[in-house]
ChimeraX commands (.cxc) that place a marker at each C-alpha (Angstrom):
marker #1 position 28.59,14.36,45.86 radius 0.5
marker #1 position 26.76,11.15,46.61 radius 0.5
marker #1 position 24.16,9.94,44.18 radius 0.5
marker #1 position 20.68,9.66,45.68 radius 0.5
marker #1 position 19.10,6.30,45.11 radius 0.5
marker #1 position 15.51,6.09,43.86 radius 0.5
marker #1 position 13.23,3.24,44.98 radius 0.5
marker #1 position 11.50,2.06,41.81 radius 0.5
marker #1 position 9.41,-0.64,43.49 radius 0.5
marker #1 position 5.73,-0.53,42.68 radius 0.5
marker #1 position 3.46,0.83,45.37 radius 0.5
marker #1 position 1.10,-2.06,46.41 radius 0.5
marker #1 position -1.86,0.31,46.72 radius 0.5
marker #1 position -1.29,1.60,43.21 radius 0.5
marker #1 position -1.08,-1.98,41.91 radius 0.5
marker #1 position -4.33,-2.95,43.67 radius 0.5
marker #1 position -6.06,0.12,42.24 radius 0.5
marker #1 position -4.81,-0.75,38.76 radius 0.5
marker #1 position -5.97,-4.37,39.03 radius 0.5
marker #1 position -9.37,-3.27,40.36 radius 0.5
marker #1 position -9.85,-0.78,37.54 radius 0.5
marker #1 position -8.76,-3.40,34.97 radius 0.5
marker #1 position -11.24,-5.98,36.35 radius 0.5
marker #1 position -14.07,-3.43,36.29 radius 0.5
marker #1 position -13.21,-2.65,32.67 radius 0.5
marker #1 position -13.28,-6.35,31.73 radius 0.5
marker #1 position -16.61,-6.82,33.53 radius 0.5
marker #1 position -18.08,-3.78,31.78 radius 0.5
marker #1 position -16.87,-4.97,28.37 radius 0.5
marker #1 position -18.21,-8.49,29.07 radius 0.5
marker #1 position -21.60,-7.18,30.22 radius 0.5
marker #1 position -21.92,-4.89,27.21 radius 0.5
marker #1 position -20.97,-7.74,24.88 radius 0.5
marker #1 position -23.54,-10.02,26.51 radius 0.5
marker #1 position -26.24,-7.34,26.24 radius 0.5
marker #1 position -25.41,-6.74,22.58 radius 0.5
marker #1 position -25.40,-10.48,21.90 radius 0.5
marker #1 position -28.84,-10.81,23.50 radius 0.5
marker #1 position -30.21,-7.88,21.52 radius 0.5
marker #1 position -28.91,-9.29,18.23 radius 0.5
marker #1 position -29.97,-12.88,18.91 radius 0.5
marker #1 position -32.82,-14.46,16.99 radius 0.5
marker #1 position -35.76,-15.24,19.25 radius 0.5
marker #1 position -38.75,-17.42,18.55 radius 0.5
marker #1 position -42.06,-16.81,20.38 radius 0.5
marker #1 position -42.95,-19.63,22.77 radius 0.5
marker #1 position -46.20,-18.28,24.17 radius 0.5
marker #1 position -48.35,-15.17,23.96 radius 0.5
marker #1 position -50.53,-14.32,26.96 radius 0.5
marker #1 position -53.23,-11.67,26.63 radius 0.5
marker #1 position -54.76,-10.41,29.88 radius 0.5
marker #1 position -55.57,-7.20,31.75 radius 0.5
marker #1 position -52.65,-6.68,34.15 radius 0.5
marker #1 position -53.70,-3.36,35.70 radius 0.5
marker #1 position -57.53,-3.53,35.86 radius 0.5
marker #1 position -58.09,-0.75,33.32 radius 0.5
marker #1 position -60.34,-3.00,31.14 radius 0.5
marker #1 position -57.71,-2.94,28.36 radius 0.5
marker #1 position -55.88,-6.15,27.55 radius 0.5
marker #1 position -52.11,-6.24,27.96 radius 0.5
marker #1 position -49.63,-8.68,26.42 radius 0.5
marker #1 position -46.92,-10.99,27.73 radius 0.5
marker #1 position -44.76,-12.70,25.09 radius 0.5
marker #1 position -42.21,-15.35,26.03 radius 0.5
marker #1 position -39.35,-16.07,23.63 radius 0.5
marker #1 position -36.68,-18.72,23.25 radius 0.5
marker #1 position -33.38,-18.88,21.43 radius 0.5
marker #1 position -32.82,-22.06,19.43 radius 0.5
marker #1 position -31.49,-24.66,21.89 radius 0.5
marker #1 position -30.71,-28.04,20.43 radius 0.5
marker #1 position -32.43,-30.86,22.26 radius 0.5
marker #1 position -34.36,-28.65,24.69 radius 0.5
marker #1 position -37.03,-26.63,22.84 radius 0.5
marker #1 position -38.98,-25.85,26.01 radius 0.5
marker #1 position -36.53,-23.26,27.33 radius 0.5
marker #1 position -37.30,-19.57,27.14 radius 0.5
marker #1 position -34.94,-16.74,27.94 radius 0.5
marker #1 position -36.71,-13.48,27.09 radius 0.5
marker #1 position -40.02,-11.82,27.96 radius 0.5
marker #1 position -41.72,-8.77,26.48 radius 0.5
marker #1 position -44.50,-7.13,28.49 radius 0.5
marker #1 position -46.71,-4.49,26.86 radius 0.5
marker #1 position -48.95,-2.37,29.09 radius 0.5
marker #1 position -50.95,0.61,27.80 radius 0.5
marker #1 position -48.65,1.07,24.83 radius 0.5
marker #1 position -45.45,0.76,26.87 radius 0.5
marker #1 position -43.26,-2.25,26.16 radius 0.5
marker #1 position -40.36,-3.54,28.26 radius 0.5
marker #1 position -38.03,-6.48,27.67 radius 0.5
marker #1 position -36.58,-8.77,30.34 radius 0.5
marker #1 position -33.97,-11.54,30.14 radius 0.5
marker #1 position -33.29,-14.65,32.18 radius 0.5
marker #1 position -29.91,-14.99,33.86 radius 0.5
marker #1 position -29.71,-18.47,32.37 radius 0.5
marker #1 position -33.08,-19.80,31.20 radius 0.5
marker #1 position -36.64,-20.05,32.47 radius 0.5
marker #1 position -38.58,-23.27,32.91 radius 0.5
marker #1 position -42.18,-24.27,33.68 radius 0.5
marker #1 position -43.83,-22.97,36.85 radius 0.5
marker #1 position -43.68,-26.31,38.65 radius 0.5
marker #1 position -45.93,-28.74,40.48 radius 0.5
marker #1 position -46.89,-26.78,43.60 radius 0.5
marker #1 position -48.15,-23.62,41.90 radius 0.5
marker #1 position -49.84,-25.59,39.14 radius 0.5
marker #1 position -51.69,-27.65,41.75 radius 0.5
marker #1 position -53.15,-24.57,43.47 radius 0.5
marker #1 position -55.24,-23.74,40.40 radius 0.5
marker #1 position -54.85,-20.03,41.22 radius 0.5
marker #1 position -52.88,-18.88,38.18 radius 0.5
marker #1 position -54.70,-15.86,36.73 radius 0.5
marker #1 position -53.66,-16.92,33.20 radius 0.5
marker #1 position -53.79,-20.23,31.35 radius 0.5
marker #1 position -50.06,-20.88,31.12 radius 0.5
marker #1 position -47.58,-23.53,32.25 radius 0.5
marker #1 position -44.66,-21.12,31.78 radius 0.5
marker #1 position -45.74,-17.94,33.57 radius 0.5
marker #1 position -47.64,-17.50,36.82 radius 0.5
marker #1 position -49.67,-14.29,37.23 radius 0.5
marker #1 position -51.18,-13.08,40.48 radius 0.5
marker #1 position -53.67,-10.21,40.15 radius 0.5
marker #1 position -54.29,-7.88,43.05 radius 0.5
marker #1 position -56.67,-4.96,42.44 radius 0.5
marker #1 position -55.02,-2.51,40.05 radius 0.5
marker #1 position -51.70,-4.34,40.00 radius 0.5
marker #1 position -50.33,-7.73,39.04 radius 0.5
marker #1 position -47.23,-9.83,39.67 radius 0.5
marker #1 position -45.63,-11.97,36.96 radius 0.5
marker #1 position -43.52,-14.93,38.11 radius 0.5
marker #1 position -41.00,-16.81,35.97 radius 0.5
marker #1 position -38.87,-19.70,37.20 radius 0.5
marker #1 position -35.41,-21.05,36.42 radius 0.5
marker #1 position -34.41,-24.69,36.62 radius 0.5
marker #1 position -35.00,-26.65,39.83 radius 0.5
marker #1 position -31.85,-27.14,41.87 radius 0.5
marker #1 position -31.89,-29.32,44.97 radius 0.5
marker #1 position -34.26,-27.48,47.24 radius 0.5
marker #1 position -35.43,-24.59,45.07 radius 0.5
marker #1 position -34.96,-22.71,41.78 radius 0.5
marker #1 position -31.69,-21.34,40.44 radius 0.5
marker #1 position -33.53,-18.15,39.58 radius 0.5
marker #1 position -36.96,-16.73,40.33 radius 0.5
marker #1 position -38.04,-13.59,38.48 radius 0.5
marker #1 position -40.87,-11.44,39.86 radius 0.5
marker #1 position -42.20,-8.41,37.98 radius 0.5
marker #1 position -44.68,-5.99,39.54 radius 0.5
marker #1 position -47.02,-4.24,37.09 radius 0.5
marker #1 position -48.98,-1.20,38.30 radius 0.5
marker #1 position -50.46,1.27,35.86 radius 0.5
marker #1 position -47.81,1.57,33.14 radius 0.5
marker #1 position -44.98,0.95,35.60 radius 0.5
marker #1 position -43.08,-2.33,35.54 radius 0.5
marker #1 position -40.58,-3.03,38.32 radius 0.5
marker #1 position -38.45,-6.10,38.97 radius 0.5
marker #1 position -38.83,-6.79,42.68 radius 0.5
marker #1 position -36.77,-10.00,42.75 radius 0.5
marker #1 position -34.46,-11.96,40.43 radius 0.5
marker #1 position -32.30,-14.49,42.24 radius 0.5
marker #1 position -32.16,-17.98,43.72 radius 0.5
marker #1 position -35.07,-18.96,45.93 radius 0.5
marker #1 position -36.55,-21.98,47.64 radius 0.5
marker #1 position -39.46,-23.64,45.85 radius 0.5
marker #1 position -42.48,-21.32,45.70 radius 0.5
marker #1 position -45.52,-23.25,46.86 radius 0.5
marker #1 position -48.34,-20.74,46.92 radius 0.5
marker #1 position -49.20,-17.05,46.52 radius 0.5
marker #1 position -52.01,-15.97,48.82 radius 0.5
marker #1 position -53.18,-13.14,51.09 radius 0.5
marker #1 position -52.59,-14.90,54.40 radius 0.5
marker #1 position -53.44,-12.02,56.74 radius 0.5
marker #1 position -56.34,-10.54,54.72 radius 0.5
marker #1 position -54.71,-7.12,54.37 radius 0.5
marker #1 position -55.28,-6.91,50.62 radius 0.5
marker #1 position -51.66,-7.77,49.76 radius 0.5
marker #1 position -50.40,-11.23,48.90 radius 0.5
marker #1 position -47.67,-13.25,50.54 radius 0.5
marker #1 position -45.44,-15.95,49.05 radius 0.5
marker #1 position -45.04,-19.30,50.76 radius 0.5
marker #1 position -41.66,-20.84,49.94 radius 0.5
marker #1 position -39.90,-23.86,51.34 radius 0.5
marker #1 position -36.70,-25.83,51.03 radius 0.5
marker #1 position -37.59,-29.48,50.51 radius 0.5
marker #1 position -36.76,-31.60,53.57 radius 0.5
marker #1 position -34.22,-34.40,53.25 radius 0.5
marker #1 position -35.84,-37.71,54.08 radius 0.5
marker #1 position -33.92,-40.13,56.25 radius 0.5
marker #1 position -35.99,-43.27,55.69 radius 0.5
marker #1 position -37.05,-45.22,52.62 radius 0.5
marker #1 position -40.69,-44.67,53.55 radius 0.5
marker #1 position -40.06,-40.90,53.54 radius 0.5
marker #1 position -41.81,-40.49,56.86 radius 0.5
marker #1 position -38.84,-39.15,58.83 radius 0.5
marker #1 position -36.92,-36.16,57.56 radius 0.5
marker #1 position -35.12,-32.97,58.43 radius 0.5
marker #1 position -36.66,-29.79,59.82 radius 0.5
marker #1 position -37.57,-27.45,56.95 radius 0.5
marker #1 position -39.94,-24.60,57.83 radius 0.5
marker #1 position -42.09,-22.63,55.43 radius 0.5
marker #1 position -40.88,-19.06,54.87 radius 0.5
marker #1 position -43.43,-16.30,54.25 radius 0.5
marker #1 position -42.46,-13.32,52.09 radius 0.5
marker #1 position -44.57,-10.17,51.84 radius 0.5
marker #1 position -44.83,-9.25,48.16 radius 0.5
marker #1 position -45.63,-5.58,48.73 radius 0.5
marker #1 position -42.16,-4.79,50.09 radius 0.5
marker #1 position -40.54,-8.14,49.31 radius 0.5
marker #1 position -39.26,-9.09,52.73 radius 0.5
marker #1 position -39.57,-12.05,55.07 radius 0.5
marker #1 position -42.59,-11.63,57.32 radius 0.5
marker #1 position -41.27,-13.21,60.53 radius 0.5
marker #1 position -44.51,-13.08,62.50 radius 0.5
marker #1 position -46.52,-14.67,59.68 radius 0.5
marker #1 position -43.77,-17.25,59.17 radius 0.5
marker #1 position -43.99,-18.35,62.80 radius 0.5
marker #1 position -47.79,-18.33,62.80 radius 0.5
marker #1 position -48.06,-20.33,59.57 radius 0.5
marker #1 position -45.61,-22.99,60.70 radius 0.5
marker #1 position -47.30,-23.40,64.08 radius 0.5
marker #1 position -50.62,-23.94,62.29 radius 0.5
marker #1 position -49.45,-26.16,59.43 radius 0.5
marker #1 position -46.08,-27.61,60.43 radius 0.5
marker #1 position -43.97,-27.25,63.59 radius 0.5
marker #1 position -41.91,-24.33,64.83 radius 0.5
marker #1 position -38.26,-24.65,65.82 radius 0.5
marker #1 position -37.04,-21.38,64.31 radius 0.5
marker #1 position -36.78,-19.90,60.84 radius 0.5
marker #1 position -33.65,-21.76,59.72 radius 0.5
marker #1 position -33.49,-25.16,58.02 radius 0.5
marker #1 position -31.89,-27.64,60.43 radius 0.5
marker #1 position -30.74,-31.13,59.47 radius 0.5
marker #1 position -30.08,-31.95,63.13 radius 0.5
marker #1 position -33.78,-31.81,63.97 radius 0.5
marker #1 position -35.80,-34.86,62.92 radius 0.5
marker #1 position -39.45,-34.56,61.98 radius 0.5
marker #1 position -42.09,-37.23,61.48 radius 0.5
marker #1 position -44.04,-36.71,58.24 radius 0.5
marker #1 position -47.24,-38.81,58.25 radius 0.5
marker #1 position -47.93,-40.51,54.93 radius 0.5
marker #1 position -51.58,-39.45,55.11 radius 0.5
marker #1 position -50.60,-35.78,54.70 radius 0.5
marker #1 position -51.57,-34.77,58.23 radius 0.5
marker #1 position -49.56,-32.29,60.28 radius 0.5
marker #1 position -45.91,-33.33,60.88 radius 0.5
marker #1 position -44.59,-33.90,64.41 radius 0.5
marker #1 position -41.28,-33.14,66.06 radius 0.5
marker #1 position -39.33,-36.23,67.08 radius 0.5
marker #1 position -37.84,-35.74,70.51 radius 0.5
marker #1 position -34.27,-37.08,70.95 radius 0.5
marker link #1:1,2 radius 0.2
marker link #1:2,3 radius 0.2
marker link #1:3,4 radius 0.2
marker link #1:4,5 radius 0.2
marker link #1:5,6 radius 0.2
marker link #1:6,7 radius 0.2
marker link #1:7,8 radius 0.2
marker link #1:8,9 radius 0.2
marker link #1:9,10 radius 0.2
marker link #1:10,11 radius 0.2
marker link #1:11,12 radius 0.2
marker link #1:12,13 radius 0.2
marker link #1:13,14 radius 0.2
marker link #1:14,15 radius 0.2
marker link #1:15,16 radius 0.2
marker link #1:16,17 radius 0.2
marker link #1:17,18 radius 0.2
marker link #1:18,19 radius 0.2
marker link #1:19,20 radius 0.2
marker link #1:20,21 radius 0.2
marker link #1:21,22 radius 0.2
marker link #1:22,23 radius 0.2
marker link #1:23,24 radius 0.2
marker link #1:24,25 radius 0.2
marker link #1:25,26 radius 0.2
marker link #1:26,27 radius 0.2
marker link #1:27,28 radius 0.2
marker link #1:28,29 radius 0.2
marker link #1:29,30 radius 0.2
marker link #1:30,31 radius 0.2
marker link #1:31,32 radius 0.2
marker link #1:32,33 radius 0.2
marker link #1:33,34 radius 0.2
marker link #1:34,35 radius 0.2
marker link #1:35,36 radius 0.2
marker link #1:36,37 radius 0.2
marker link #1:37,38 radius 0.2
marker link #1:38,39 radius 0.2
marker link #1:39,40 radius 0.2
marker link #1:40,41 radius 0.2
marker link #1:41,42 radius 0.2
marker link #1:42,43 radius 0.2
marker link #1:43,44 radius 0.2
marker link #1:44,45 radius 0.2
marker link #1:45,46 radius 0.2
marker link #1:46,47 radius 0.2
marker link #1:47,48 radius 0.2
marker link #1:48,49 radius 0.2
marker link #1:49,50 radius 0.2
marker link #1:50,51 radius 0.2
marker link #1:51,52 radius 0.2
marker link #1:52,53 radius 0.2
marker link #1:53,54 radius 0.2
marker link #1:54,55 radius 0.2
marker link #1:55,56 radius 0.2
marker link #1:56,57 radius 0.2
marker link #1:57,58 radius 0.2
marker link #1:58,59 radius 0.2
marker link #1:59,60 radius 0.2
marker link #1:60,61 radius 0.2
marker link #1:61,62 radius 0.2
marker link #1:62,63 radius 0.2
marker link #1:63,64 radius 0.2
marker link #1:64,65 radius 0.2
marker link #1:65,66 radius 0.2
marker link #1:66,67 radius 0.2
marker link #1:67,68 radius 0.2
marker link #1:68,69 radius 0.2
marker link #1:69,70 radius 0.2
marker link #1:70,71 radius 0.2
marker link #1:71,72 radius 0.2
marker link #1:72,73 radius 0.2
marker link #1:73,74 radius 0.2
marker link #1:74,75 radius 0.2
marker link #1:75,76 radius 0.2
marker link #1:76,77 radius 0.2
marker link #1:77,78 radius 0.2
marker link #1:78,79 radius 0.2
marker link #1:79,80 radius 0.2
marker link #1:80,81 radius 0.2
marker link #1:81,82 radius 0.2
marker link #1:82,83 radius 0.2
marker link #1:83,84 radius 0.2
marker link #1:84,85 radius 0.2
marker link #1:85,86 radius 0.2
marker link #1:86,87 radius 0.2
marker link #1:87,88 radius 0.2
marker link #1:88,89 radius 0.2
marker link #1:89,90 radius 0.2
marker link #1:90,91 radius 0.2
marker link #1:91,92 radius 0.2
marker link #1:92,93 radius 0.2
marker link #1:93,94 radius 0.2
marker link #1:94,95 radius 0.2
marker link #1:95,96 radius 0.2
marker link #1:96,97 radius 0.2
marker link #1:97,98 radius 0.2
marker link #1:98,99 radius 0.2
marker link #1:99,100 radius 0.2
marker link #1:100,101 radius 0.2
marker link #1:101,102 radius 0.2
marker link #1:102,103 radius 0.2
marker link #1:103,104 radius 0.2
marker link #1:104,105 radius 0.2
marker link #1:105,106 radius 0.2
marker link #1:106,107 radius 0.2
marker link #1:107,108 radius 0.2
marker link #1:108,109 radius 0.2
marker link #1:109,110 radius 0.2
marker link #1:110,111 radius 0.2
marker link #1:111,112 radius 0.2
marker link #1:112,113 radius 0.2
marker link #1:113,114 radius 0.2
marker link #1:114,115 radius 0.2
marker link #1:115,116 radius 0.2
marker link #1:116,117 radius 0.2
marker link #1:117,118 radius 0.2
marker link #1:118,119 radius 0.2
marker link #1:119,120 radius 0.2
marker link #1:120,121 radius 0.2
marker link #1:121,122 radius 0.2
marker link #1:122,123 radius 0.2
marker link #1:123,124 radius 0.2
marker link #1:124,125 radius 0.2
marker link #1:125,126 radius 0.2
marker link #1:126,127 radius 0.2
marker link #1:127,128 radius 0.2
marker link #1:128,129 radius 0.2
marker link #1:129,130 radius 0.2
marker link #1:130,131 radius 0.2
marker link #1:131,132 radius 0.2
marker link #1:132,133 radius 0.2
marker link #1:133,134 radius 0.2
marker link #1:134,135 radius 0.2
marker link #1:135,136 radius 0.2
marker link #1:136,137 radius 0.2
marker link #1:137,138 radius 0.2
marker link #1:138,139 radius 0.2
marker link #1:139,140 radius 0.2
marker link #1:140,141 radius 0.2
marker link #1:141,142 radius 0.2
marker link #1:142,143 radius 0.2
marker link #1:143,144 radius 0.2
marker link #1:144,145 radius 0.2
marker link #1:145,146 radius 0.2
marker link #1:146,147 radius 0.2
marker link #1:147,148 radius 0.2
marker link #1:148,149 radius 0.2
marker link #1:149,150 radius 0.2
marker link #1:150,151 radius 0.2
marker link #1:151,152 radius 0.2
marker link #1:152,153 radius 0.2
marker link #1:153,154 radius 0.2
marker link #1:154,155 radius 0.2
marker link #1:155,156 radius 0.2
marker link #1:156,157 radius 0.2
marker link #1:157,158 radius 0.2
marker link #1:158,159 radius 0.2
marker link #1:159,160 radius 0.2
marker link #1:160,161 radius 0.2
marker link #1:161,162 radius 0.2
marker link #1:162,163 radius 0.2
marker link #1:163,164 radius 0.2
marker link #1:164,165 radius 0.2
marker link #1:165,166 radius 0.2
marker link #1:166,167 radius 0.2
marker link #1:167,168 radius 0.2
marker link #1:168,169 radius 0.2
marker link #1:169,170 radius 0.2
marker link #1:170,171 radius 0.2
marker link #1:171,172 radius 0.2
marker link #1:172,173 radius 0.2
marker link #1:173,174 radius 0.2
marker link #1:174,175 radius 0.2
marker link #1:175,176 radius 0.2
marker link #1:176,177 radius 0.2
marker link #1:177,178 radius 0.2
marker link #1:178,179 radius 0.2
marker link #1:179,180 radius 0.2
marker link #1:180,181 radius 0.2
marker link #1:181,182 radius 0.2
marker link #1:182,183 radius 0.2
marker link #1:183,184 radius 0.2
marker link #1:184,185 radius 0.2
marker link #1:185,186 radius 0.2
marker link #1:186,187 radius 0.2
marker link #1:187,188 radius 0.2
marker link #1:188,189 radius 0.2
marker link #1:189,190 radius 0.2
marker link #1:190,191 radius 0.2
marker link #1:191,192 radius 0.2
marker link #1:192,193 radius 0.2
marker link #1:193,194 radius 0.2
marker link #1:194,195 radius 0.2
marker link #1:195,196 radius 0.2
marker link #1:196,197 radius 0.2
marker link #1:197,198 radius 0.2
marker link #1:198,199 radius 0.2
marker link #1:199,200 radius 0.2
marker link #1:200,201 radius 0.2
marker link #1:201,202 radius 0.2
marker link #1:202,203 radius 0.2
marker link #1:203,204 radius 0.2
marker link #1:204,205 radius 0.2
marker link #1:205,206 radius 0.2
marker link #1:206,207 radius 0.2
marker link #1:207,208 radius 0.2
marker link #1:208,209 radius 0.2
marker link #1:209,210 radius 0.2
marker link #1:210,211 radius 0.2
marker link #1:211,212 radius 0.2
marker link #1:212,213 radius 0.2
marker link #1:213,214 radius 0.2
marker link #1:214,215 radius 0.2
marker link #1:215,216 radius 0.2
marker link #1:216,217 radius 0.2
marker link #1:217,218 radius 0.2
marker link #1:218,219 radius 0.2
marker link #1:219,220 radius 0.2
marker link #1:220,221 radius 0.2
marker link #1:221,222 radius 0.2
marker link #1:222,223 radius 0.2
marker link #1:223,224 radius 0.2
marker link #1:224,225 radius 0.2
marker link #1:225,226 radius 0.2
marker link #1:226,227 radius 0.2
marker link #1:227,228 radius 0.2
marker link #1:228,229 radius 0.2
marker link #1:229,230 radius 0.2
marker link #1:230,231 radius 0.2
marker link #1:231,232 radius 0.2
marker link #1:232,233 radius 0.2
marker link #1:233,234 radius 0.2
marker link #1:234,235 radius 0.2
marker link #1:235,236 radius 0.2
marker link #1:236,237 radius 0.2
marker link #1:237,238 radius 0.2
marker link #1:238,239 radius 0.2
marker link #1:239,240 radius 0.2
marker link #1:240,241 radius 0.2
marker link #1:241,242 radius 0.2
marker link #1:242,243 radius 0.2
marker link #1:243,244 radius 0.2
marker link #1:244,245 radius 0.2
marker link #1:245,246 radius 0.2
marker link #1:246,247 radius 0.2
view
């Protein structure tokens, strides 16, 4: 009788499944460890903001915290928000920074703070926190919507520099105006790349394409929604409306 041979080679699909499960386990362990580390860390209050976030005539509280960071005491990485007796805690992916030049210049912050920007809209509010500047935007932008006792994160990711929060179409809901900074091609900074403003609707957090086109036609130029370093734009030094340079 002939002996039957058995193929003991590992099935590739089984190996891939094993590796995938192992990676998920490592990620889960790492995430849990990071969460536990954050919970057990010692935090120092940076700023306490007291304001009515949901128009119920009762003051609510925003507290920003930092962990001790040698040489950079201005960083903060944690926020507690208390609304009508309900408190929730939120963490930065890395660290949060000051709100920045553009928003500060608008003078429309509903609270007196250089670290948090609050936009109030009827019975709800939006809290904005910003990560470090990187090139053309922020490495993280955190937006919290507060309505009643509900607190929902509507965005927490990279984003171009936020320039203004305003109700552009007078529908009772605000939009965000963001923009990637153009790259200037001359020392005088009067000729640069095409960099349109992008308009986001806060209510459903999505790009409003019609408002984006309309806003750029009124305040900039319109050659599409995408940044394009092949299109040159003339930026007058007096702050007037830029012009497209024809090749």
